C-alpha positions as CSV (number, residue, x, y, z in Angstrom):
1,M,0.0,0.1,0.1
2,W,1.2,3.5,-0.6
3,T,1.6,5.7,1.9
4,P,2.0,9.4,0.8
5,S,4.4,11.7,2.7
6,V,4.5,15.5,3.5
7,A,6.7,16.1,0.5
8,A,4.1,14.1,-1.8
9,D,1.5,16.9,-1.2
10,E,3.7,19.3,-3.5
11,F,2.7,16.9,-6.7
12,A,0.0,15.4,-8.1
13,A,-0.6,11.7,-7.9
14,I,-1.9,8.9,-10.7
15,D,-2.2,5.1,-10.6
16,V,-0.3,4.1,-13.7
17,N,-1.1,0.7,-15.7
18,Q,-0.2,1.2,-19.2
19,T,2.4,0.3,-22.0
20,F,5.5,2.2,-22.7
21,F,8.0,1.9,-25.4
22,T,11.8,2.5,-26.0
23,L,14.5,1.8,-28.1
24,I,18.1,0.4,-27.8
25,P,21.1,0.0,-30.0
26,S,20.8,-3.6,-31.5
27,R,21.4,-5.7,-34.7
28,F,19.3,-7.1,-37.2
29,P,19.2,-10.3,-37.4
30,T,20.6,-10.4,-33.9
31,V,24.1,-11.9,-33.1
32,D,26.1,-13.7,-30.2
33,V,27.8,-11.0,-28.7
34,F,31.2,-12.6,-28.8
35,V,30.8,-14.4,-32.3
36,R,32.7,-11.6,-34.3
37,V,35.5,-11.9,-32.2
38,A,35.6,-15.6,-31.5
39,S,33.0,-17.7,-32.8
40,D,34.4,-21.0,-31.9
41,C,34.6,-20.3,-27.8
42,S,32.0,-17.6,-27.5
43,T,30.1,-19.4,-24.8
44,E,33.4,-19.6,-22.6
45,L,34.0,-15.8,-23.2
46,A,30.5,-15.3,-21.7
47,E,31.0,-17.1,-19.1
48,I,33.8,-15.3,-18.2
49,E,32.5,-11.7,-18.7
50,S,29.7,-12.7,-16.5
51,L,32.0,-12.8,-13.4
52,T,32.7,-9.1,-13.5
53,T,29.2,-8.0,-14.8
54,P,27.4,-5.7,-12.3
55,R,23.8,-6.6,-13.8
56,L,24.5,-10.1,-13.1
57,R,25.9,-9.4,-9.4
58,E,22.7,-7.8,-9.0
59,R,20.5,-10.7,-10.3
60,D,22.5,-13.0,-7.5
61,R,21.3,-10.4,-4.8
62,L,17.6,-10.4,-6.3
63,L,17.9,-14.1,-5.8
64,N,19.3,-14.1,-2.3
65,G,20.7,-17.7,-3.1
66,A,17.6,-18.8,-4.1
67,Q,16.9,-21.5,-7.0
68,V,15.1,-19.8,-10.2
69,V,11.7,-21.0,-10.0
70,D,10.5,-18.3,-12.6
71,G,13.1,-17.7,-15.3
72,N,10.5,-15.5,-17.0
73,S,10.1,-13.3,-13.8
74,P,10.4,-9.6,-14.9
75,L,12.3,-8.6,-11.9
76,L,15.2,-10.9,-13.3
77,Q,15.0,-9.9,-16.9
78,N,17.7,-8.0,-18.0
79,W,16.3,-5.6,-19.8
80,N,14.4,-4.5,-16.4
81,H,17.1,-4.6,-14.0
82,A,20.0,-3.5,-16.1
83,P,18.9,0.3,-15.9
84,F,19.0,0.7,-12.5
85,I,22.7,-0.7,-12.2
86,Y,24.7,0.9,-14.6
87,E,25.2,4.9,-14.3
88,N,24.2,6.8,-17.2
89,P,27.0,9.5,-17.9
90,E,24.5,11.9,-19.5
91,G,22.1,11.4,-16.5
92,S,18.5,11.6,-17.1
93,R,16.0,14.3,-17.5
94,F,15.2,14.6,-13.6
95,F,18.4,12.9,-11.9
96,D,22.0,13.3,-12.3
97,P,24.2,10.4,-13.4
98,K,24.5,9.0,-9.8
99,Q,20.8,8.1,-9.8
100,P,20.0,5.3,-12.3
101,V,16.3,5.1,-13.7
102,L,14.5,3.9,-16.5
103,E,12.6,6.5,-18.8
104,L,9.8,5.2,-21.7
105,A,8.0,6.7,-23.6
106,S,3.8,6.7,-24.1
107,D,4.1,5.5,-27.7
108,M,6.7,4.7,-30.3
109,Q,6.6,8.1,-32.6
110,T,7.6,9.9,-29.0
111,A,10.4,6.7,-28.3
112,L,11.8,7.7,-31.7
113,A,12.0,11.1,-31.3
114,I,13.9,10.9,-28.2
115,S,16.2,8.0,-29.7
116,I,17.0,10.1,-32.7
117,R,18.2,13.2,-30.5
118,K,20.4,11.1,-28.1
119,R,22.1,9.2,-30.9
120,E,22.6,12.5,-33.1
121,A,24.3,14.0,-29.8
122,F,26.5,11.0,-29.6
123,L,27.7,10.4,-33.1
124,S,28.2,14.4,-33.3
125,R,30.5,14.2,-30.6
126,T,32.5,11.3,-32.1
127,G,32.4,12.8,-35.5
128,E,30.9,9.4,-37.0
129,A,31.2,9.0,-40.8
130,A,28.1,8.2,-42.4
131,I,26.5,4.8,-41.3
132,G,23.4,3.1,-40.4
133,L,22.2,2.1,-37.0
134,E,20.1,-1.0,-36.1
135,M,17.7,0.1,-33.2
136,R,15.4,-2.4,-31.3
137,E,11.7,-1.4,-30.1
138,L,10.9,-2.5,-26.7
139,S,7.6,-2.7,-24.8
140,R,6.5,-3.2,-21.4
141,V,3.7,-2.4,-19.1
142,V,4.1,-0.3,-16.2
143,R,1.9,-0.2,-12.9
144,G,2.3,2.0,-9.9
145,R,1.8,5.2,-8.3
146,F,3.4,7.9,-10.0
147,A,3.7,12.0,-9.7
148,D,1.8,13.4,-12.5
149,G,4.0,16.2,-14.2
150,R,2.3,16.3,-17.5
151,D,1.3,20.0,-16.9
152,W,4.8,21.3,-16.3
153,K,6.4,23.2,-19.1
154,P,8.9,20.9,-20.8
155,D,11.9,23.5,-20.9
156,L,12.0,23.7,-17.1
157,N,15.5,24.4,-15.9
158,P,17.9,21.8,-15.1
159,E,18.2,23.0,-11.0
160,E,14.5,22.7,-10.9
161,R,14.2,19.5,-12.6
162,L,16.6,18.1,-10.3
163,R,15.0,19.6,-7.4
164,R,11.6,18.2,-8.3
165,G,13.2,14.7,-9.1
166,Q,14.6,14.3,-5.8
167,A,11.7,15.7,-3.9
168,I,9.4,13.1,-5.9
169,M,11.7,10.0,-5.0
170,K,11.8,11.1,-1.5
171,A,7.9,11.4,-1.3
172,G,7.7,7.5,-2.1
173,F,6.3,7.6,-5.5
174,D,7.6,4.9,-8.1
175,G,8.3,7.7,-10.5
176,L,6.9,10.3,-12.7
177,L,5.2,11.5,-15.9
178,Y,6.4,14.2,-18.1
179,R,6.7,15.8,-21.5
180,P,9.9,15.7,-23.3
181,M,11.2,18.5,-24.9
182,E,11.6,16.3,-28.0
183,R,7.9,15.7,-28.6
184,P,5.7,17.6,-26.2
185,A,2.4,15.8,-28.0
186,G,3.6,12.7,-26.1
187,F,4.7,11.9,-22.5
188,C,7.3,9.9,-20.7
189,I,7.4,7.9,-17.5
190,C,10.6,7.7,-15.4
191,A,10.4,4.5,-13.2
192,F,12.7,4.3,-9.9
193,R,12.6,0.7,-9.7
194,G,12.1,-2.6,-11.3
195,K,9.3,-3.9,-9.6
196,V,6.6,-1.7,-11.3
197,L,7.8,-3.3,-14.7
198,E,6.3,-6.3,-16.6
199,R,8.3,-8.1,-18.5
200,A,9.7,-6.5,-21.7
201,L,8.8,-7.6,-25.1
202,Q,10.9,-7.4,-28.4
203,R,8.9,-5.7,-31.0
204,D,9.9,-3.7,-34.5
205,H,13.5,-3.0,-35.7
206,F,14.7,0.1,-37.2
207,K,17.5,1.4,-39.0
208,F,18.6,5.2,-38.5
209,V,20.3,6.8,-41.3
210,W,23.3,9.1,-40.1
211,D,24.6,11.2,-42.9
212,G,27.7,12.2,-41.2
213,S,25.8,15.3,-39.8
214,R,22.6,14.2,-38.8
215,I,20.0,11.1,-38.7
216,S,18.2,12.0,-42.3
217,K,15.7,9.1,-42.4
218,I,14.3,6.0,-40.1
219,Y,13.4,2.6,-41.7
220,S,11.3,0.2,-40.0
221,F,12.1,-3.4,-40.8
222,G,8.5,-4.2,-39.8
223,S,6.3,-2.5,-41.9
224,G,8.9,-1.4,-44.7
225,A,7.7,2.5,-44.0
226,E,10.3,5.3,-44.1
227,Y,10.1,8.3,-42.0
228,H,11.3,11.8,-41.6
229,P,12.9,12.7,-38.1
230,D,11.0,16.2,-38.2
231,D,7.9,14.5,-38.8
232,L,8.2,12.1,-35.9
233,R,8.6,15.0,-33.7
234,G,4.8,16.6,-34.8
235,V,1.7,16.4,-33.2
236,A,0.2,14.0,-35.8
237,Q,0.6,10.4,-35.3
238,I,2.2,9.0,-38.5
239,L,3.4,5.5,-37.5
240,A,2.5,2.7,-39.7
241,A,-0.2,0.6,-37.6
């Protein structure tokens, strides 16, 4: 049962039970991570890598020595507990890098707009030549009690964003809803812990076409459709069903 604190009075609360979306770097078709460096001993390399992986150490902590009864438990899924283990050097919308959280979008068009902006920022810093990037769509249901910040201005200054994020976390919420600058017509959810997540599902794959200065086109492997990044940022829903 959720018990609000005094700090919670500053924020509107909402019960969430909805599917949210994100994109992660991938390959299509998918391949074993070690195949390209040592195809004949990829299993052994994976076992060695697992000895120093924070994600797997956290998995062991969650199990607390117990045998795995349900290997499909959402809490044990890599995509659901890794975001809370690894620090994000860029931080997140309402938290600095020291506070790992998971940010998801209310719809795939919003998720694409956000992902495009992040990929462009990264590729611009590294001066990457023209290249195609494969991105994998993930969806999962989120359930919990969240602070509702969808009426906040998307361009809140960084200091105020960090203040509100800390206050919401201290108030005992499971996270917050907010409007992203990349596409204010949609909204995002910021989850503080993995227990509010259902199992993540793989869906479509996309190719981001980086031309050396910007992402100029998006291709959907599932529908065969092509999109322009500027169109994805608009109010109109343009993704193929």
